[in-house]
N, C-alpha and C positions, 0 to 999 in steps of 0.2 A: 747110600748117599742121599742127601736131602736136595730138594729143588729139581723139578722135572718139567720138561716142556717138549711137546711133540711138534714136528715140522712137516708132517705129510702134506706135500703140495705147497709148502711155504714159498717156494720160488715164484709161483704164479702170482701170488698177491703183491709181490714187490715190483713186478714189471707189466702187469696186465693193463689193458686200456683203462684210462681214468675217466672216460666219458660214459656215464650210464645209459643204457638203452632207454628210448622214449617210453613213457608210461603207456600201457596198453589200455584199450577200452574196458577190459575186465577189471583192471586196477582202479580206473577212474569211476566206473559206475557206482560201486558201493559208497564211495566218499561223496559223490554228487547227490545220490539219493538221500543220504543222511543229512547233508547240509540243506537240502531242499525242505525236509521236514522240520529241521531246526528253524529255518527262516519262516516257515508256516506258523510255527508256535510263537515266534517272536512277533509276527504280524498280527496274530489273533489275540495276543495278550491284551486284555482289557477291552477288546472290541465288543464283548457281550454286555459290558456295562452301557455302551452307547445304545445297543438294541434295547436293553432294559429301561433306559431313559425314555424310549419312545412308547413304552407300554402305557403310561399315564396319558400321553397324547392321543393314542387310539381310544382309550376309555373316555377321554373328554369329548372327542368327536362323535361318539355314540351315546353319550350320556343323555338320558331323557327319552331316547328313541328305542332303547332296547331294555328288556327286563333286567333289573339289578343283578339278579342271581346269575344270569348268563354272562354279564360283564365280569362279575367276580370269579366265575368259574374259569373264563378265559384268562383273567389276570393271574389266577393261581397257577394255571398251566404255564404261562409265560415266565412267572417268577421261578417256578420249579425248574424250567429248562435253563434259566440263567444260573441258578444255584448249581445245577449239574455241570455247567461249563466252568464255573469257578472251582468246583471240586476237581474236575478233570485237569485243569491247569495246575493245581497244587500237586496232583499225583505225578504229572509230568515232571515238574521241577524237582520233586523229591526223589523219584525213582528212575526217570528215563532221560533227563537232560544230558547227562554225561555218558550216555551209552553210545555204542557204535551204530552204524547204519541199520543193522538188523534189529537192534533194540528200538530205534526210532520207528522202524516199520511196524514192529509188534505193537507199539503204543497206538498208532493210528488205526491199525486193524482191530485192536481190542476195544477202543473207545470211540470209534467213529460215530456211534449212536448219540453221543453228546451233541454233535453238530446236527444230526438228523432230528433230535428232539427239538432243538431250536427252530429248525425249519418247519417242523410239523406245527409247533405253536403259532408261528406267524401265518402259516397256511390256513389254520383254523380262524384267523382273524376275519376272513371273508364272511364268515357266518354272522358277525356282529355289526357289519356295516352295509353289506351288499344288498341294495334295495330296501334298506331299513332306515337309512338316514337321508337327510337332504342331499341333493346332487353335489353341492360344493363340499359337503362333508365326505361324501363318497370319493370325490376326486382327490381330496387331501389324504384320505385313508389309503387310496390306491398308491399315491406317491410314497407314502411311508413304506408300504409293503415292498414297492419297487426298489426303494433305497435299501431296505434290509436285505433284499435279494442281491443287490449290486455291491454294497459296501465291502463284504468279505471276499470279493472276487480276487483281488491281488494276492491275498494270502492263500485261500483255498486252491487257486490255480497252480500252486506249487506242488500239489499232490492231486492229479486229475481224478483218481477214483473217489477221493473225498469230496471234491467239487461236484462230481456227478451225483453222489448220494445226497448232498445237500440241496443242489438245484432240483433234482428229480423229486425228492421228498416235498420241497416247498411247492412246486408247481402242480404236482399230482394232488396234493392236499387242497390247494387252491381250486383246481378244476372240479374236484370232487365236491368241495363246498359250494361252488357256483352252481353245479348241477343239482345239488340238494336244495338250494334256495329256489331255483327255477322250478323244480318239481313241487316244492312247498307252496309256491305261488300259483300252482295249477297252470303253468306255461303262459301266464299273463304277460303281456308285452312290457318289458322293463322301460325305464326312462331313456334308454338309449338303444341304438340298434345292436342286434346280436353280433354283428361284425366287430364290435368293440372287443369282444372276447378273444379275437385273434391276436390282439396286442400282447396279452401275457404269453401266448404261444410263441410269438416273435421274439419277445424278451427272453424267454426260455432258450431258444436257439442261439440268440446273440451271446448270452452269457457262456454257453458251452463253447462257442467258437472263439470268443475272446479269451476264455480260460486256456484253450489249447495254444493260442498265440503267446500268452503271458508265460505259460509253462515252457514253451520252446525257448523263448528269450532268456528266461531265468536259468534253464538247464545249460544253454550255451555259455552263459556268463560263468557259471560255476565250473563247467568243464574247462574254460579258458583259465580260470583262477587256479584250478588244480594243475594244469600243465605249466602255468607260470611258476607254481611252487616247485615243480620238478625241475624247471629250467634254472630257477634261482639256486636250488640245492646243487645242481650240476655245476653251475658257475662257481659256487662257493667251493665245491670239491676240487674243481680245476684250479682255482686260485690257490687253495691249500697245496695242491700238487705242485704248482709252479713255485710256490715259496719253498716247499721241501726240495724241489729240484735245484733251486738256487743255493739252498743251504748245503745240499749234497755236493754241488759243484765246489763251493767254498771249502768244504771239508776235504774234497779231493785235492784241490790245489794246495791247501795247507799240508796235507799228508804227503803229496807228491814232492813238494818243495823240501819238506823235512827228511823224507825217507831217501831221496835221491842225492841229497847233499853230501851225506857221509861217504858213500862209495865213489861219487865223482870227485869229491875232494881228495880221497885216498889215491885215485887214479892220477890226479894232478900232482900230488906230492911224490908219488912213485916215479912219475915221468921226470920231474925236476931232479929227483935223487939220481935217476939213471943217467940223466944228461951230465950231471956234475961228476958222477962216479960210475962210469960205464963198466968198470971192472967188476961191479957188484950185480951184473945182470943175472947171474945164476940164483942169487938170493932175492932179487926184486921181482923177476918174471913171474914166479908163482903167485906173488901177492897181486900183481896186476891182473892175472887171470882170475883170481878169486873176486876181486873188485868188479871186473867185467861181468862175471857170472851173476854177481849180486844185482847189477843194473839190468841185465837181461832177464833175471827172474822177476823183477818188479814189472818190467814191461810185458812179460809173458802173462802174468796174472791179469793185468789190465786188459790186454788184447783178448785173452780167453773170455772174459766177462762180456766184452763188447761183441765178440762173435756169437755168443749164446743169445744175447738180447736182440741181436739183428737177425736171428734165425738162420745164420750161415753155417751152423753146425750140421753136419750130415751124420746121422747115427747109423751104425752097422751092427744089427743085433745078431748074435750067435751064441752057441752053447759054450760057456766058460767054466773051466774047472776052478772053483773058488779056492781050494787048497793050494794049487800052483800059483794062483794070483797072489796069495798072501805070502808065499815063500819068495816070490820075486820082489815084493815090497820089503820083505825082511832084509834081503840082500842090499837093497837101496838105502834103507833108513837105519839099520843096525850100526854101521860105522858112524853115522851122524850122532846117534844117541850115545855110543860109547865114547866118542870124542868129547862129549860134554860130561862124561862121568856118570851116565845113566845106564841102568840095566834095561835090556830089551828082551821081552819074553814073547813067544809066539805059541798059540794053542790052536791047532787046526782040526776041524771036523770035516770029513769028506762030503762033497756035494757039488752039484753044478747048478747053473742058473742061466736063463736066456737073457743076455744083456749086451751092452756095448763094452767090450773089454777095456778099450782106452779110456772111456769116460768113467766107468766105475773104478778103474785104477786111480784115475785123477781124484775122484771123490774120497776114496779111502786114504790115498796118499796125502791129501790136504789135511785130513783129520790126524794122521800120524804126525805130519810136520807141526801141526798146531800143538799136539800133545808134547812133543819134544821141546818146542819153543817155550812153552809156559811151565815147564817142569825143571826145577833147580836141582832137587835131589830125589832119589828113589828110582822110579823107572816107568816104563811104558809096557802095556800088555796089548798085543794084537791077537784077537781070538775070533773063531767062527764057531757057531754051534747050531745044531738042529733044533727047532722049536716046533710046536704044533701048527704054527702059522707059516713055517717054511725056514729057510736058512737065514741066519742073522750074523752080521759081522759087528764086532765090538772093539773099540779103542779105549782102553783105560789109561789113566795117568795119575800120578801122585803130586800134581802141580798145584798152582795157586787157587784153582777153582774159580767158579763164576757165581756171583750173587744172584738170587732168585729173580730180582728185578731186571737183570740184564740178559736172562736166558734167551728171550726171543730176539733181542736186538743184536746179539752177536752174529746173527745170520744176515744182517743188512750190510750192504756194501759200504766200505770206508768207515765202518763202525769199529771203534776200539774202546775197550773198557778203561776208564780213567784210572791212573795210578797203578796200572798193572805192569809189572816188570816184564820186559821182552816185547812190549807193544810198539817199540820204536822201529821194528823191522817190518817192511811190507806196507801195502796199502790198506790192509784190513779187508782183503778180497777173498781169502781162502775159504771161509765158511759161506760167503755169499755164492761162490762158484759151487760149493757142495749143495746149497739149497736150490740153485737152478738145475743142476744135474739131477738132484733128487726128484724134482717135479717132472722133468722130461722123461726120465727112465722109469718113474713109478716106484722108486725105492725110498720109502718114508724114512726120514732121519729123526731121531729123538735124542734128548740129552738130559742127564742128571748130573748135578754138581753140588759141591759144598765148599765154601771158602776155606782155604787152608788145607783141604783134604784131597782135592783132586776132582776129576770129571770122568764121565763115561759117555761116549757117543755111540749110538747103535744105528746100524743101517739094515733095514729089512729087505732082503734080496728076493723080491717077487719076479717071476718071469715076465719080461717086458715084450710088448708087442711093437714091432718096428713102426707100423703105420701110425698107431696111436701115439707112440713116443715122438715121432717126427712132427705129428700134428700139434702136440703140446709145445714143442719147440717153436714151431711156426706161429702158433697162437700167442706166444709171448711177445712177439714183435709189436712195438707201439706201446 
């Protein structure tokens, strides 16, 4: 037969808690790290062009005071650093922009030298103006260098290791250049006190401290955003669950009104008939009993599902003779099948299983009842067989079959396949109860079916553990 679907543990999915667990720090960390680096790349996009625009200004402030070849050499270094940054940005956009957090991290670790090269170039600028240009020109040059050091702070702070590399490279190069110039001047007294050189050191410390604060603020913002996404997703899921619950309630009310109308109406008619013609009590009484049983069966199915979902079912695991169980079911359902003109075959393989006899009997009984209900001609086969995975019970029928797209839905409560003959009886809870009990007992259920040819439902009877089974029933509540 074509069309196959497995329902191991299906019952759990239909009544488990709908509220997802809060996202853990481990789940948030990769996402936050990746978003910080993406923000860094967005913030730094084009910033190197601003730094490049300041190169001519530095050259202009030192023009005429420094040999031309030194100015051109420094300018070449600065332009090269800018070109490297442009190249690195294109590499990021082309290869890394859409990658996950690990990919973002690999880019920064692989290409951090691009920022270090820019910092090195600007640190070398000290050589072309320190104690070589007029004091006002030196002051302006120092301001430019301080601006170049400070301007990328908001972006680089999003990745502290990169900020440290940039700032350390810049200030170490600056200090080395200052020391070189002082040695080159034979330690002659500069135009200002040596205490002025403490200002770059202070600036260095302030940049690293401010970077830590900016990073903490940005990280907290992204963590909040992450958890807001989780919350929104949770609320959306709960809203969908509420809509589904309302739809399920409406289906139930419609199904209950429809399914109970017929036997209740029959009871009313029989009562009127009996009142008007009491001498027909022998003929009418059995019909009243059948109608009453039909109403009771409807309520039993509904209450069984409610008890399972509320965790009120108490399981009693014991060793069960599967052969004897199937023979008992044969005695119960053979008359029903033969009354409908169907053949009822049984094939029993010896074997036992640890399970709850009442609940497993209810599972298989529901499958047999469904097979009889949806079979018009032919018959039903109830069989057990030993497989390499253990004992398996199968219920075959030659009924109307189930389309592939409905295979999973038939195990949902109140679900009925449209236009199927025989679906007017019951609430559509028989297979829903099977799915619940399958999950609780750990007996996976699978189905294969073909329209017009029939269906086969298989129950794998693995030994059940009473503690675990009861725990699964309890965890289903809510």
